[in-house]
C-alpha atoms as one frame of an Amber mdcrd trajectory, in Angstrom:
protein
  48.930 116.300 115.550  49.988 114.486 119.191  53.381 114.731 120.265  54.284
 111.265 120.041  53.271 110.492 116.638  55.014 113.797 115.837  58.538 112.098
 117.365  57.866 108.897 116.085  57.728 110.617 112.223  60.664 113.098 112.344
  62.236 109.316 113.309  60.577 107.517 110.507  61.741 110.446 108.188  65.548
 110.694 109.915  65.621 107.007 108.836  64.306 107.696 104.971  67.050 109.752
 104.741  69.597 107.309 106.194  70.640 108.990 109.154  71.247 106.650 111.870
  70.278 107.466 115.669  72.928 106.786 118.677  72.725 103.406 119.353  71.810
 102.238 115.891  74.153 100.288 114.395  75.790 101.277 111.457  77.302  99.096
 108.659  80.867  98.833 107.732  81.498 100.881 104.065  83.981 101.317 102.234
  84.114 104.301 103.467  85.606 103.797 106.988  89.433 102.571 104.417  89.488
 105.415 102.005  92.812 107.433 102.501  96.524 106.639 102.996  97.794 103.964
 105.793 101.447 103.716 106.850 102.224 100.296 107.875 103.590 100.477 111.534
 104.227  96.373 111.567 103.915  93.370 109.842 103.877  89.358 110.609 103.541
  86.167 109.706 102.147  83.653 111.550 102.931  80.307 110.472 101.130  76.726
 110.690 102.736  76.262 114.319 101.275  79.779 115.702 104.855  80.681 115.773
 105.494  84.291 114.569 107.478  86.399 112.578 108.181  89.813 110.901 106.774
  89.166 107.263 109.643  90.892 105.360 112.820  89.616 107.568 113.252  92.964
 109.584 111.778  96.240 110.221 109.068  97.124 107.949 107.719  99.921 106.147
 105.077 100.738 104.117 102.265 102.458 102.596  98.600 101.620 101.479  95.859
 103.989  99.626  92.552 103.497  99.275  90.834 105.263  97.360  86.942 106.758
  96.813  87.198 105.264  93.491  87.365 101.710  94.263  90.800 101.484  93.631
  93.883 100.708  95.943  97.537 100.387  96.106 100.558  99.332  98.142 104.022
  99.162  99.016 105.348  97.177 101.629 109.080  96.895 102.310 111.699  95.685
 104.700 112.758  99.053 105.937 116.407  98.252 104.945 116.728  96.663 101.836
 120.395  95.937 100.458 121.570  98.416  97.642 123.035  96.911  94.400 126.985
  97.058  94.465 126.537  97.457  90.611 124.295 101.162  90.768 121.605  99.419
  88.656 118.907  96.882  89.242 119.126  94.965  86.213 122.629  94.128  86.825
 122.081  93.417  90.464 123.608  89.685  91.868 121.283  86.597  92.390 121.459
  87.251  96.616 120.725  91.473  95.592 117.398  90.578  93.530 116.243  87.937
  96.003 117.239  90.248  99.178 114.636  92.645  96.870 112.040  90.201  96.516
 111.736  88.432  99.393 111.997  91.413 101.431 109.231  93.756  99.781 106.073
  93.642  97.406 103.647  96.231  95.443 100.164  95.518  94.359  97.596  97.833
  92.521  94.298  96.788  91.758  90.238  97.514  93.005  88.695  96.765  96.325
  85.114  96.440  97.597  82.953  96.262 100.861  79.789  93.785 101.142  78.692
  92.652 104.131  82.090  93.105 105.851  83.568  91.062 103.719  86.985  92.780
 102.025  87.736  91.791  98.717  90.817  93.138  96.663  91.266  92.200  93.027
  94.071  92.530  92.154  95.048  93.701  88.152  99.384  93.524  88.831 101.969
  92.420  91.297 105.650  92.383  92.252 104.392  88.500  92.791 102.898  87.560
  89.266 100.907  84.728  90.693  98.316  87.142  92.129  98.099  88.875  89.290
  94.366  88.699  88.195  93.077  86.904  91.545  90.318  87.981  93.378  91.182
  88.169  97.318  89.520  88.056 100.247  90.751  90.134 103.458  89.846  90.359
 107.089  90.156  94.249 107.998  88.958  95.497 111.346  89.588  99.678 112.026
  89.637 101.828 115.012  89.802 105.153 114.599  92.821 105.766 112.837  94.689
 101.903 113.511  93.954  98.879 110.731  94.117  95.399 111.435  94.485  93.634
 108.092  95.008  89.768 107.847  95.439  88.198 104.401  95.268  84.319 105.615
  97.271  83.659 102.048 100.289  85.326 102.461 102.649  85.360  99.032 105.088
  83.748 101.306 103.139  81.743 103.107 101.463  81.633 106.369  98.576  84.626
 107.568 100.166  88.096 107.029  98.954  90.365 109.838  99.397  93.865 109.476
  99.416  97.184 111.766  98.828 100.512 109.771  98.004 103.638 111.329  96.143
 106.886 108.637  98.015 109.370 107.862  96.788 112.897 108.539
């Protein structure tokens, strides 16, 4: 067998095994997202193009993508007000409003197909989302993720930046 046909057969064998050669384009997969991500920033882009902090101040939070196709996140304002009564069931209307406006928690399943990132929400502290299927635009570069939600729960487009937790 000549050298060229040996190289050709080796290349075909590698491709059949799903091994990409340098320079080959590799499709985006859910594996890129698996792990724990810490929220760096969260901005809402209003229809007029202006940007405001999504939770009304410095944000904090965690997003976890499991290798089983499940996700959970909690994002909130870094400094939520404490309840004077020390009882979440007896918060004042102002205290309750500050917590609702300053936080969101959601869990469910996720999938990636042809660069489309879809989440199916099983439960959320924003009840209008329960049972919804939504699309996000997510890009990753090494240990940074950019997440864009075109239909944020408070209106506008929500843009998050997250860093992978090591």
